[in-house]
N, C-alpha and C positions, 0 to 999 in steps of 0.2 A: 715477547713475541705472541705467546701461547693468548696474552690479555687482547691484544690487541687484533689475533684471528678471532676471537671467538665476537668481541666488538661489531669487526665489520661484518662478522656472519648476521649478529642481530638483526643488525642495521640492514642489513637486506631482507632480511627477514620479515622486518616491517614495513616495509619498501613494497614487496609483495603481496601482504594481509592487503583483504576487501578497504575499499574504504567507506566510509560513512556518505552518504548521497541527499538531494533534494531532488524529489520524483514531481515533475510536474505533468498536469493531466488535464484532458477536454473530451468529454462524450455526451452520451445522452441518457438520460433517468425512462425506466420506463416503471408509474407506479401501479401496483396490482390491482389496486380499488378502481374498477369502469367509472369513477367518480373525478378522479385526480386529476391533476394537469399534467402530463408529463410534460420532461423539461429538460434545455442543455444544459449542460454540468461540468465543472471545473474543479481541479484537484489540486491540492499540495501535499503532499506530502515530506517526512525528511524519515530516514534509517539511518542509526547507529551504523558503528563498527561492529560486526559478528562479535557475540559473546563465548558461541561456538563456532568450529571448524574442522570438519572432518574433508576426505577425498573432493566429493564434490557436495557437500550439503552445507551450509553455512546456517545459523541462528542467531536474531538480532531484536533489537524493541527498536519503535519508532512512533510516530504521530501523524493523524490524517486529518487535512480537513478541507471537507467537501459546500462548494456551496453553487446552487441551483439559478435557472432563470427567477425563481416567484421568491426567490432568499428565503430559502430551504436553506437550512446549514447544521450541517453534520459535522463533530469534532470527537475524535477517539484517540486512546495510545493501544500498544497492543505486542504483540508478537508479530514476526516476521520470519521465513522460514526459504528461503531461494536455493532450489539443487542445478547443477550446472550438468548437459548436455552437452555431446556433438559440440566438443570447441567451445564455442562462444554465446549458443542457446542455454538457457535458463526459464524452469521455471516457477514462479513465484508466488507461495501462497501466504495471506494474512488473516488474523482473527484482532479488531480493534475493537472494544467496547467502548462507549460515548456517549456522546450527549447531542442531542437532536431536539430542533427547532424548526418546527414549520412556519415560512413565511407566507405560504396559502394554508387557508385552514382546511382546504378541500383534499390538502399532501399530508392532514393528519396519521403519522403510523403507531397510535396509540399509544402515546406516553414520552418522555422525553428521552428515558433509558433507552439504548437502539444496539443493536452489534455490527457490524460491518465486515464484512468476510469480503476476500481476493484473492484470485486466483487470475495468473497472468501468465502467457508467453514474453519473453522478450528474448533477444538479441543485443551482444556487447561490441561495440563499435572498438576500431583501431585504437583512438584516443582514450577508454575504458571508461570513457558512455555508455548508455543503454540507452534502446526503445525496448517497448512494448507493449500490451493488448493486453486488456483486464475487463473482465468482468466481474463485477460487487452486485452483493446483494443485502439492504440495510434489513433489521427485525429487530422486533422486542421480546425474540425467542419464545414467545408464549407467556410470559411474564406479568402482561397486562390483558384485559379482555382483549381486546381490539388489534389485531397484529395483521394489520395488512402487505406491507415489505413493498421494500422497491428494488430492481435491479437498474445496473449500470454498464455501459459499455464504455471504453475508454482506451485513447491510443494517447501513450503518457513517453514521455523523456527523464531519463534517468540521468543526472549530474554529478559526476563521482569525484569527491576533492577530500 
């Protein structure tokens, strides 16, 4: 009986743990260089199950793919942190270094290596999925001579599974 109780407790704890998720986003990118073409943008992210969880904070690994209407592409992998507050509300931050390819030569960010940082505010729905509004910034962190950067605003839907 003792082992059955422990097994049931472990099962329930596993069910309550944060799930992994796919995040769909759409928004607009504003390139810092005045000669660049600002573009509509879509993003697709994968957030793995957290490797660290505290009372309100969790940390995990993830990946992101961002494509804009000029065919500028960024793919990155990195860390994601989420802080939950006020019941269903959360703040999310991430840093994802990766590869950038400009589809429009005017949207050159100074090199292929670019780091995407994100700050978002979200709300968890009754079904466990979430919606969020996020701002992102991509730049090469001055690892190249030219570092114009690009900022985006995204409305996102987090599908938990």
